[in-house]
N, C-alpha and C positions, 0 to 999 in steps of 0.2 A: 502493501499499499503506500508506503514511505516515497520506495521508486516511479510510482504512477505518481502519485503529486511532485516528481522530483521536475522528471521526464521534461514536461510546457518547459522548465524553470530555462533549461539545455539551450532550449530552439535558439533562445536569446544570447548564448554567447558561444555557440556550435559556429566556426567557419563555413561547418558543410548543411545548415539549414538555412530555407531564406528569411526566417525570420529571425534570424541572424543580426544586432545591433549595428551592426558597420556596414550592413547593406541597404535596414531601415533608414541608415543615414544618407548614402546617397538617393534612397530614392524618395524621402523632403530635399533634398538638393532637387531632382529633376521635376518633382513635385514645385516646385518655388521658379520655375522655368519658368513651367505651363501655366504660374499664377502670370506672373511680372508680366507673357506675353497676351491675358488676357484682359489686360488694368484693372485689377481686382483692387482692393482695400480689403488690408485684417487678412498677412497670410496664416496665426493660427487658427481666424474664427474660419478660414477655408478649410485647411489641412483635416481640423477634428471638430469638421459639426457632430451636433449631440448626436445626434438619429444616424449617424454610422456607425458610432463609438459605443453609443449606451443604448439606443433603443432595443426592444424585444430580439431581432433577427440578430444583433450584433450578438446577447448575450448568451440566446441559443449556439455563436458561434461560440462562445468562451466556455461554456461548459461543456460541450462536446469536445473540446482539448482536453478538459481532464475525460471525457466517462471512453476516450477512446487511447490514453495513455496506456489506461488502464488492459483494456486491450491488446495493446504493444506488449508491454513486462509481461501477460499472462500468457497470451500462443504465437506472438511472433518474435518474441525472441529467438526463437531455437532455430527460426529460417534462419538464421544467418549463416548460423554451423552448419547445417545444408545446403547452405552456398558456396564455401567449403568443403563439404566432401564433392557438392558435383565438378566442382574445379581439382580437385583431386580424381575424379574418377574421366574426366573429358582429356586431363592431360596422360592418363594411361589409354588409353582409344586411340586416342591419336600416335604412339607408341609403339604399341601394336601394330597398326592398321600402313605405319608411316614409316617406322622405325626410329631412332633415339634420332637429333640434332646434332650432326657432325658440325655444324658450321653455325653454332644458338646466332642469335640476334644477339646485341650490345641491349643492355638493360632502360637503357637513355630510347635506346627508339622505339622498343618495345611498352616502358610509359608510353610512350607518343603516340602508338600505336592505340594502345587500352582507351587513352582519353579521347583516341577519333572514332573509336571502332564504337567505342560504349553509347555516346552522343550523340550518333548516328542508328545502331542500331538499338537502345534506351527510346529514343523518341518515336524512332515506329512503331517499334512494340506497342505505347504510350496512346498514337495515335489508332490503333489497331484498336488495343482494347478500350480506348472514350468511345472510337466509334459505336462499339456494344454495345457499351453503356447507354447509351442512345438511341440505336436500332431496335435489339432486342428487349419488349415486354420485360420481363419478366428481370432484367439485369435493370431497364429505365427505374420501373419499380423501387429498387435498391438507389439509383444518382440522383432521381430526383428530391433527396435529402440535398444535394449540394443545393439545386437549382431553385430550392424553395425559399432562399436569402431574396430579401425581398431590398436589400441593403449590402453595399459587399466592402469590408475592408481587411486587407491582409490579413487575418485570422480566418476570416472565411473559407481558404484553399483547408482546414482541418475540419471543415462543413460535413465529413463522408459519414456515411452510415459503415457502420464497423465490417460488415460482408466484402463491403468495393475497396476498405483499407487492407484487406489480408489480397482479398484479391491482386494489389495494385502493388504488395510488397510480393507475394510472389512472384508476379513479372517480374519485378525487380533482381530478386533471390535469382531466377532462370538466366537471366541476360548475367550478372554479375559472374553464375560461378562458369556461364557457359565460358565468356570470356576468359575471367582469366583461369580455367585450366588453356586453351590457351595461344595464353603469352607465355604461360608456365613449360609450354612446349617449344614454344618459339625461342626462350632465352635460352633452353635447357638445362634449367632447372637456378640458373640465378635470377630468378626474382622469384617469390613468394608469394600468391595471391592477400598476408595481407598487409604485401606493402601498395595493393593497391587499394585499397580502401578508403576513402573518404573521398573529398570532393578534388575534381581535376579544372585547367582553368579554366576549360568550356564553362563550366559552372556555376565558377566565379565570375566569370563576368554576365556571364546571364543573369543573375542573384543581385551583383552591383548597378546592374543597367536597367531598374524599373522592373524587376519582377514581382516585387513588390505589389505593384500598383495595379496590378493585372487584375485586383479585384481589392479593383479601389473606387471612389468618384471620381478619381484629377484623371483626365481625358488627355494620355497621353500616347501619340503616333508618330510613328517612326517616316521616311521617306517613302513616297508611295512604293518606289522601286524593292525597297528594300523589304517593305510589308510583301513584296512576295517571297522573298527568302524564310524573314522571323518574325515571329507573331508578336503583336507589340501588343504592350496594355491598353490600349482600343478597342483591338481584336478580336484581344478575350473576352473584353469586356461585351462588345455584341454577342461574343457566345451568349451572355447568360439575358440577350435583351430576351424580353416578351413577347418582341412584333416577330408573328408569322413569319417573315420574309426572314427574320434570321437565322429561324431555327436552322441545327443542326448545319452551321458553318464553325470552321474555324477549331478542327477537333487540337491540332500539332499543342505542342507543349513550348516547345522552342524552335519548331521548324515549322513553316508555314506550307 
């Protein structure tokens, strides 16, 4: 119970979490840029409207953060161990199929490859799962908990049904375990799956450049051409729109 209570607090001090205080500060800076372009007065009032942060929808967001923390500690803690097991078996399978790597890659290039592939494959699988949550009725019955938010703030990202939380973590575990095992094989055992745990440069950039504004009232758009490549905060806000014309759009996380 104590660990479940403390887990949400770590979100603010861990650089691999979107709510890390550093990323919140960079998002506030971007929000100030949007604020100044709109010629408004009173930045703090603009950034912290009462209904967004203290209304009924926001209070439910906060409650689900702590409820899902219990789910993570009790049910999902073992998934990390399964991910390491999967990495071992993937490496073992590749050795059996192709033999030991006689000219292994240097650890540096393995880390670079893992950062790129985990970003591309991870985001691709997020897209597939997210699209399924919208298109398959019994999955939508779960996912609509997230879309029931009437206002958006950065904590709304945690407003998800516990079953969706489990599906998302299983997906992430399968991607991590498979790629970590492949990287272990390419390096000839010079790297360890444990060394790949954490946040990579692409995720840091994603978090730092306004990821917390995706669930917010701050309308930050990118250049039009860039929004064909990367999902902007405004594009994800459109994903939450109640307008029928906006339904089933922008399923990606990082990539458009």
